[in-house]
C-alpha positions in Angstrom: 94.7 54.4 124.3 96.0 50.9 123.7 93.6 50.3 120.8 96.0 52.2 118.5 98.7 49.7 119.1 96.9 46.4 118.4 98.9 45.8 115.2 102.2 46.9 116.7 103.3 43.3 117.1 103.6 43.1 113.3 105.8 46.2 113.1 109.0 45.9 111.0 111.5 48.1 112.8 112.8 48.5 116.3 115.0 50.6 118.7 118.6 50.8 119.8 121.3 51.1 122.4 124.2 53.5 122.0 127.5 52.8 123.7 129.2 56.1 122.7 126.6 58.7 123.6 126.3 58.1 127.4 125.1 61.1 129.4 125.8 61.8 133.1 123.0 60.9 135.5 121.9 64.6 135.9 122.0 66.5 132.7 121.6 70.2 132.2 119.0 70.5 129.4 119.6 72.8 126.5 117.1 75.7 126.0 113.8 74.8 124.4 113.3 77.8 122.2 112.6 76.6 118.7 115.1 79.0 117.0 118.2 80.3 118.6 120.2 83.3 117.3 123.2 82.3 115.3 126.7 83.6 116.0 128.2 86.5 114.1 127.9 84.7 110.8 124.1 85.3 110.7 121.2 83.0 109.9 119.1 80.9 112.3 120.4 78.1 114.6 118.0 75.2 114.9 118.4 72.7 117.7 117.5 69.0 117.2 114.0 68.5 118.6 113.3 65.3 120.5 109.9 63.7 121.1 109.5 60.6 123.3 106.9 58.0 122.3 105.9 55.5 125.1 104.6 52.1 124.0 101.9 50.5 126.1 102.9 47.4 128.1 100.3 45.1 126.7 101.4 45.5 123.0 104.2 43.0 123.2 102.4 40.8 125.7 104.8 41.4 128.5 104.3 39.2 131.5 101.6 40.4 133.9 104.1 40.7 136.7 106.3 43.0 134.6 106.5 46.4 136.4 106.3 49.7 134.7 109.8 51.3 134.7 108.6 54.7 133.5 106.6 57.4 135.2 105.6 60.4 133.1 103.8 63.8 133.0 102.7 64.6 129.5 101.7 68.2 130.3 105.1 69.0 131.8 107.0 66.9 129.1 108.8 65.1 132.0 109.4 61.4 132.6 111.2 59.4 135.2 113.0 56.0 134.8 112.6 53.8 137.8 115.5 51.4 138.5 114.7 47.7 138.2 116.3 47.0 141.6 113.5 47.2 144.2 116.0 48.6 146.7 117.0 51.4 144.4 113.6 52.6 143.2 113.9 55.9 145.0 116.8 56.9 142.8 114.6 57.8 139.8 116.3 59.5 136.8 114.4 62.5 135.5 114.4 63.5 131.8 112.7 66.4 130.0 112.3 66.7 126.3 110.6 68.9 123.6 107.6 66.6 123.5 106.1 63.6 125.2 103.6 61.3 123.6 102.2 59.0 126.2 100.9 55.4 125.8 97.3 56.7 125.7 98.0 59.2 122.9 97.0 58.9 119.3 99.2 58.8 116.2 98.2 62.4 115.3 100.0 63.5 118.5 103.3 62.1 117.2 102.7 63.8 113.8 101.9 67.2 115.4 105.1 67.0 117.5 107.3 66.7 114.4 105.3 69.0 112.1 107.9 71.9 112.0 110.5 69.5 110.5 108.0 68.4 107.9 106.9 71.9 107.0 110.6 73.0 106.5 110.6 71.3 103.1 107.8 73.7 102.0 110.1 76.7 102.8 113.2 75.5 100.9 114.8 74.0 104.0 115.7 70.3 104.5 113.7 68.5 107.1 114.4 65.2 108.9 112.2 63.0 111.0 114.0 60.0 112.4 112.6 57.2 114.6 115.0 55.7 117.1 114.5 53.1 119.8 115.0 49.5 120.9 113.6 46.7 118.8 109.9 46.2 119.2 109.2 49.7 120.6 106.9 50.9 117.9 109.1 52.8 115.4 107.7 51.5 112.2 104.2 51.7 113.5 104.7 55.3 114.5 106.5 56.3 111.3 105.0 54.4 108.4 101.8 52.6 109.4 99.7 52.9 106.1 96.4 52.3 107.9 93.7 54.9 107.6 92.1 56.7 110.5 93.6 57.1 113.9 96.3 54.5 113.3 97.8 56.2 110.3 101.5 56.9 110.7 103.6 60.0 110.4 104.7 59.5 106.8 101.2 59.2 105.2 100.0 62.2 107.3 103.1 64.2 106.1 102.3 63.4 102.5 98.7 64.6 102.9 99.9 67.8 104.7 102.4 68.7 102.0 100.0 68.2 99.1 97.3 70.1 101.0 99.7 73.0 101.2 100.5 72.7 97.5 96.8 72.7 96.6 96.3 75.8 98.8 99.0 77.6 96.9 96.5 77.8 94.0 99.1 77.6 91.2 101.2 80.5 92.4 104.3 78.3 92.3 105.3 75.4 90.2 105.9 72.3 92.4 107.8 69.1 91.4 108.1 66.3 93.8 110.0 63.0 93.5 110.7 60.0 95.8 113.8 57.8 96.6 113.6 54.9 99.0 116.7 53.0 100.1 117.9 50.7 102.9 121.2 49.8 104.5 121.4 46.1 105.2 124.7 44.8 106.6 126.5 47.9 105.3 125.1 47.3 101.8 123.1 50.2 100.2 120.0 48.9 98.4 117.3 50.6 96.4 113.9 49.6 97.8 112.1 50.9 94.7 114.3 49.2 92.2 116.1 46.2 93.9 118.1 45.4 90.8 120.0 48.7 90.9 123.2 49.4 92.9 123.0 52.9 94.4 126.2 54.7 95.4 126.9 57.5 97.8 128.5 60.5 96.2 129.6 64.0 97.5 129.2 67.2 95.6 132.5 69.0 95.2 132.7 72.2 97.2 129.4 71.9 99.1 130.0 68.5 100.7 126.4 67.5 100.1 126.0 63.7 100.1 123.6 62.4 97.5 122.5 59.0 96.0 123.7 58.0 92.6 121.9 55.2 90.5 118.9 55.2 93.0 115.5 55.2 91.4 113.8 58.7 91.6 110.1 58.6 90.9 108.0 61.7 90.3 104.8 61.9 92.5 101.8 64.2 92.3 99.5 63.0 95.1 99.6 61.6 98.6 98.3 58.2 97.3 101.3 57.9 95.0 103.7 58.6 97.9 102.0 55.9 100.1 102.0 53.4 97.2 105.8 53.9 96.9 106.2 53.6 100.7 104.3 50.3 100.7 106.3 49.1 97.7 109.6 49.8 99.4 108.5 48.3 102.7 107.6 45.0 100.9 111.2 44.9 99.7 112.7 45.7 103.1 114.7 43.0 105.0 112.8 41.7 108.0 113.1 38.6 110.3 111.3 37.1 113.2 113.0 37.4 116.6 112.0 36.8 120.2 111.5 40.6 120.5 109.5 41.2 117.3 107.6 39.0 114.9 108.7 41.1 111.9 111.9 42.9 113.1 113.5 45.2 110.6 117.0 44.1 109.9 118.0 47.3 108.0 117.9 51.0 108.3 115.5 52.6 105.8 115.4 56.2 104.5 112.5 57.6 102.5 113.5 60.9 100.7 110.8 63.2 99.3 112.5 65.9 97.2 110.5 69.1 96.6 111.4 71.7 93.9 109.4 74.9 94.0 109.8 77.5 91.3 108.1 80.6 90.0 105.9 82.9 92.2 106.7 86.4 93.3 110.1 85.3 94.8 111.5 84.6 91.3 113.6 81.8 92.7 113.9 78.1 92.7 114.2 76.2 96.0 115.2 72.5 96.2 114.8 70.8 99.5 114.3 67.2 100.8 112.3 65.6 103.6 114.2 62.7 105.1 112.0 60.1 106.8 114.3 57.6 108.6 113.3 54.3 110.2 116.3 53.0 112.1 116.6 49.3 112.9 116.6 48.8 116.6 119.7 47.7 118.5 119.2 44.5 120.4 120.8 42.2 122.9 121.4 38.8 121.4 120.4 37.1 124.7 117.0 38.8 124.5 116.4 38.6 120.7 117.6 35.0 120.4 119.0 35.6 116.9 121.6 33.1 115.4 123.7 32.7 112.3 122.7 35.3 109.7 120.5 37.0 112.2 123.5 37.4 114.5 125.5 39.1 111.7 122.6 41.4 111.1 122.4 42.3 114.8 126.2 43.0 114.9 125.9 45.2 111.8 123.0 47.1 113.2 124.6 47.8 116.5 127.9 48.9 114.9 126.2 51.4 112.6 124.1 52.8 115.5 127.2 53.1 117.6 128.8 55.2 114.8 125.6 57.3 114.8 126.0 57.8 118.5 129.6 59.0 118.1 128.5 61.5 115.4 125.8 62.9 117.6 128.3 63.1 120.5 130.8 65.0 118.3 128.1 67.4 116.9 126.9 68.1 120.4 130.4 69.2 121.5 130.3 73.0 121.5 134.1 73.2 121.6 134.1 71.9 118.0 137.3 69.9 118.7 135.8 66.6 117.5 135.1 66.0 113.9 131.9 63.9 113.5 133.0 60.5 112.0 130.3 60.4 109.3 132.5 58.2 107.0 132.6 55.5 109.7 129.5 53.7 108.4 127.1 53.7 105.5 124.3 54.8 107.8 126.1 57.9 109.1 127.4 58.8 105.6 123.8 58.6 104.3 122.5 60.7 107.2 125.3 63.3 106.9 123.3 65.8 104.8 120.1 65.1 106.8 121.9 65.8 110.2 124.4 68.5 109.3 123.1 70.0 106.0 121.4 73.1 107.5 117.9 71.7 108.0 115.4 71.1 110.8 115.6 67.7 112.5 113.2 66.0 114.8 113.8 62.6 116.6 111.0 60.3 117.8 112.5 58.2 120.5 110.3 55.1 121.0 110.6 53.5 124.4 109.1 50.3 126.0 107.8 50.8 129.5 108.5 47.3 131.0 111.2 47.0 133.6 112.7 44.2 131.6 113.6 47.0 129.0 115.0 49.5 131.5 118.5 49.2 130.3 117.6 49.8 126.6 115.2 52.7 127.7 118.0 54.4 129.6 120.3 54.1 126.7 117.8 55.5 124.3 117.0 58.5 126.5 120.7 59.2 127.0 121.1 59.3 123.2 118.2 61.7 123.0 119.8 64.0 125.6 122.9 64.2 123.5 121.0 64.8 120.4 119.2 67.8 122.0 122.6 69.5 122.3 123.1 69.5 118.5 122.6 72.9 116.8 122.7 73.4 113.1 122.5 76.7 111.2 119.5 76.7 108.9 120.2 77.0 105.2 117.5 77.9 102.7 118.3 76.0 99.6 117.2 78.4 96.8 118.7 80.2 93.9 117.5 83.0 91.6 115.5 81.7 88.7 117.1 83.5 85.8 114.4 82.5 83.3 111.6 83.7 85.6 113.6 86.9 86.4 114.2 87.5 82.7 110.5 87.1 81.9 109.5 89.3 84.8 112.0 92.1 83.8 110.9 91.9 80.2 107.2 92.2 81.2 108.1 95.1 83.4 110.0 96.8 80.6 107.2 96.2 78.2 104.7 97.6 80.6 106.9 100.7 81.1 107.3 101.1 77.4 103.5 100.8 76.9 102.9 103.4 79.6 105.6 105.7 78.2 104.3 105.4 74.7 100.7 106.1 75.9 101.8 109.2 77.9 104.0 110.4 75.0 101.1 109.9 72.6 98.7 111.8 74.9 101.3 114.6 75.3 101.9 114.7 71.5 98.2 115.0 70.8 97.9 117.7 73.4 100.9 119.6 71.9 99.5 119.0 68.4 96.2 120.6 69.4 98.0 123.5 71.0 100.1 123.8 67.8 97.0 124.0 65.7 95.6 126.7 68.0 99.0 128.5 67.8 99.0 128.3 64.1 95.5 129.8 64.0 96.8 132.7 66.1 99.7 133.2 63.8 97.4 133.1 60.7 95.2 135.7 62.5 98.3 137.7 63.2 99.4 137.7 59.6 95.9 138.6 58.4 95.9 141.5 60.9 99.3 142.7 59.8 98.2 142.5 56.2 95.0 144.4 57.0 97.0 146.9 59.0 99.3 147.4 56.0 96.4 148.0 53.7 94.8 150.4 56.1 98.1 152.3 56.4 98.2 152.6 52.6 94.6 153.7 52.4 95.3 156.1 55.2 98.1 157.7 53.3 96.0 157.9 50.1 93.2 159.5 52.0 95.4 161.9 53.8 96.7 163.0 50.4 93.3 163.3 49.1 92.2 165.3 52.1 95.2 167.6 51.8 94.3 168.2 48.1 90.6 168.6 49.0 91.3 171.1 51.8 93.6 173.2 49.5 90.9 173.2 46.8 88.3 174.0 49.4 90.3 176.9 50.6 90.4 178.2 47.1 86.8 177.3 46.6 87.6 175.0 43.6 86.5 171.5 44.9 83.2 170.4 46.3 82.7 167.2 48.5 85.5 167.9 51.0 83.2 167.1 53.9 82.5 163.6 52.7 86.3 162.9 52.2 87.0 164.1 55.7 84.3 161.9 57.2 85.7 158.9 55.3 89.2 159.7 56.6 88.0 159.6 60.2 86.4 156.2 59.6 89.6 154.9 58.2 91.6 156.2 61.2 89.2 154.4 63.6 89.7 151.1 61.6 93.4 151.6 61.8 93.4 152.1 65.6 91.3 148.9 65.9 93.7 146.9 63.8 96.7 148.2 65.8 95.0 147.1 69.0 94.4 143.6 67.7 98.1 143.5 66.4 99.3 144.4 69.9 97.2 141.7 71.5 98.8 139.1 69.1 102.3 140.5 69.9 101.7 139.9 73.6 100.9 136.2 72.9 104.1 135.7 70.9 106.2 134.3 74.0 103.6 131.7 74.6 103.5 130.8 71.0 107.3 130.5 70.9 107.2 128.3 74.0 104.7 126.0 72.4 106.9 125.7 69.3 109.9 124.9 71.5 107.9 122.1 73.3 106.8 120.7 69.9 110.5 120.7 68.8 111.4 118.8 71.9 108.9 116.1 71.3 110.0 115.8 67.7 113.6 115.5 68.7 112.7 112.9 71.3 111.1 110.8 68.6 114.2 111.2 66.3 112.4 113.4 63.8 115.2 116.0 63.3 113.4 117.6 60.4 110.3 118.5 62.3 112.4 119.4 65.3 114.5 121.9 63.2 111.3 123.5 61.8 109.7 123.9 65.2 112.9 125.2 66.8 113.4 127.7 64.1 109.9 129.0 64.5 110.4 129.3 68.2 113.7 131.2 67.7 112.1 133.6 65.3 109.1 134.2 67.7 111.4 134.8 70.7 113.5 137.3 68.6 110.4 139.2 67.6 108.9 139.5 71.1 112.0 139.5 73.4 114.8 140.9 71.3 118.1 139.4 70.2 119.9 139.7 73.6 117.4 137.9 75.8 118.6 134.6 77.6 115.5 132.8 76.3 116.7 133.5 72.8 120.1 131.9 73.8 118.4 128.8 75.1 116.4 128.5 71.9 119.6 128.9 69.9 121.1 126.0 71.9 118.1 123.8 71.1 118.5 124.4 67.4 122.2 123.9 67.6 121.6 120.4 69.1 119.5 119.5 66.1 122.2 120.8 63.8 124.7 118.5 65.6 122.5 115.5 64.9 122.4 116.5 61.3 126.2 116.9 61.2 125.9 120.6 60.5 128.7 121.4 62.9 129.5 124.8 61.5 125.9 126.0 62.0 125.9 124.5 65.4 129.1 126.3 66.4 127.7 129.6 65.2 124.6 129.3 67.3 126.5 128.0 70.4 128.8 131.0 70.1 125.9 133.4 69.8 124.2 131.8 72.8 127.5 132.1 74.8 127.7 135.9 74.1 124.1 136.4 75.2 124.6 134.4 78.4 127.9 136.0 79.4 126.4 139.5 78.9 123.3 138.5 80.9 124.8 136.3 83.7 128.6 136.8 83.6 131.4 134.3 82.9 130.9 132.0 85.9 127.2 131.1 85.4 126.1 127.5 84.8 124.4 128.4 81.5 127.6 130.1 80.3 129.5 126.9 81.2 126.9 124.9 79.3 127.6 126.8 76.1 131.4 126.3 76.6 130.8 122.6 77.2 128.6 122.3 74.1 131.3 124.0 71.9 133.9 121.7 73.4 131.9 118.6 72.7 131.3 119.6 69.1 135.0 120.2 68.5 135.8 116.9 70.3 133.3 114.9 68.1 135.0 116.4 65.0 138.4 115.3 66.4 139.5 118.8 67.1 140.7 118.0 70.6 143.2 120.9 70.9 140.4 123.4 70.3 138.0 121.3 72.6 140.3 120.9 75.6 140.5 124.5 76.9 136.8 125.0 76.4 136.0 121.8 78.3 138.4 122.6 81.1 136.9 126.1 81.5 133.3 124.6 81.5 134.4 121.9 84.1 135.9 124.6 86.4 132.6 126.5 86.4 130.3 123.4 86.7 132.3 121.8 89.5 131.8 124.9 91.6 128.0 125.0 91.2 127.1 121.3 90.8 127.8 118.0 92.7 130.7 116.0 91.5 128.5 113.1 90.5 126.1 115.3 88.5 125.7 113.9 85.0 126.8 117.1 83.3 130.0 117.3 85.4 130.7 113.6 84.7 130.2 114.0 81.0 132.5 117.0 80.7 135.1 115.2 82.7 134.9 112.1 80.4 135.4 114.3 77.3 138.4 116.1 79.0 140.0 112.7 79.6 139.3 111.6 76.1 140.8 114.7 74.5 143.8 114.6 76.8 144.4 111.0 75.8 144.2 111.7 72.0 146.2 114.9 71.9 
C-alpha cells in the first residue's frame, strides 16, 4: 500500500489546525443518509460529507521509534486516536465518518469516496472537493497528483469522469466547459493561469453569489487540457521547503471547472461549477522551523484557516443565531459560494499517523466533526432556454399545421369525391324528372288519342284502336318506372343536402365564402324539398348560410335568415331551448357588429338567460354572449 506514496515527500500542500472548531471529546454524529428532507421550504438538504485519508508512517521518514497514534477499521469507517502519553493510552478517542481511506488504499478509493460531489456538476448543481490536513499529510498528492496509473490524483480522475459522461451523452446536449485557477498567498488573490492579472472578488446583487473578476477563464474540451492547466497553475504556485515538507504549499489554491449545459429535452440551460480546493496546511513554527518570510506565510495560513473553522462552526449551529464570518478572510470569502451556495461538498481530511502528530491529527478530526454538521439546501442552477423553447414550440406548431393540413386535404378530397357522386345523383334526378315530364305529356296525348279512338270505334268510324290501346299500356308502364326512380332519388335528398352542408363547412373553414355560400344554398334547397319549410334541420341550414352572409357584410339577408330560423326553432322546441337562444344570440351579435346596441342588448340578455340555465358558466357560447352584453351596455 505504501508504494502509492513514494513521491509524497515532494507534495506541495499540507494540513491544518483549527482553534475555533473544537468539538467535545464524545460527539454525537449526524445522520449519514446522503440526502435529508428539507424543511417546509422544499428541496433537498445535503450534509457535508467527510472522508479521512491516512498517510503511511514511512512516507515522511518518521523515526523508527515513532508510534502509531491511530487505530482504524475501514469496513466500519471508524478510527481511534491513541494519546501520546503512555499512561493515558486507554483513553482512546473514537471518530466515525462518511468514508475512511486507509494507508494501504489506492488513489482511486479517495476518488470514489468524493464522486457524488464531482457528479453534481453534471446535474446543474455546484460541487466542492476540499483537501484539509496538517502540512505534509498528503493533500496535494491526493488531490492533484498528475501521474498516470494508480498514483493519479482526484482532479485528473474527475476530469476524465466528466468528459466520459459528456461523450456518453452522444450530442443530446451542448456542453461548454471553462477553467479558472487562483491562489491566496498572504491574503493576496493571484491568478495561477495569468500571473500578471489582478483578480478581484465580486458579489452578484440579489443572489449573493461570489465570483472572480479579471481572472483568466480558459475554455477546455478534453481531460488533457484540464490537466495541462492544472500543471501550469501548480508551477506558478507559491511553495517553500520546511522541516515538515520539502515543497510545502504556502498558499491556498482553488481550481474551478465551470460547466454550462444547454439544449436537450429539458429545454433549459444549467450553469454549475466544480470547486477543487487544496488548502495550505497549518503548522507549528517549532516543528516546521520557518523564519522571516516563511513565518509571515505561516501566520497568514493559520489565520485564514482559523476563519474557515469559525465559518464551519457557525454553519453547523442549527439554531442559526451565528452568522458565518465569510468576509473575515480572502479564503472564506472565496469559499463562500462553494460552501453555502446550494451545492454538494466533500472534505478529504488528510492525517499523519505518527504520535508526534497526534495534536494536529486531533485538531483536524475535530474540524471534520464540525463540518459534518453543516447542511445546505441543494440548488439546481438552471433556467429556461428561451431560444431552444422557441425553436421547439415552432417545430411543434409546424408539425401540427402540417398534420392539420394533411388531414384537411384528405377530408377535402373525400368530400369532393362525395360531392361529385352527389352531383351525379342530382343530374340523374333531373334527367328522371325531365323523362317523367315527357312521359306525362305523352301519356296525356295518348289518353286523348285513345278517347278519340274509342269514340270512333264505338261508332265504327276508326280502325287501329287496338294498337293505340296497347301503346298506351306500354307508356303507363314506363311512367310507373320513372315515378319509382324519382321516389328513390327523393329519399336520398337528405343525404345529398348533408353532403352539401359539409362541403360548405370546409369551404368556410378555408375562407372561401363564395363556395361556402353556393354549397349552403344547395343544402338549404335540398332540405326544403325533402323535409319541408318547418323542419329544424332547415333552420340550422339557414343559420349556416346566415353566417356566410355576415362574413360578406350582407347583414340584412343574415337577419332575415336568423329570424326565419328562430321562428322554426321556437315552434319546434319552444322559447327556452338552446337552439332558440342561439338564434337570438346570433341576431344580437349582428346588431352589435353594426353598432345597433339598443336593438342588440335585449336579444343578447334573453339569449344569455336561456344559455346560462342549460350550459356551464365557462362555456364559450355563454362567455361570448356575456362579453357582447358588457360591450353593448358600455356603448349605449
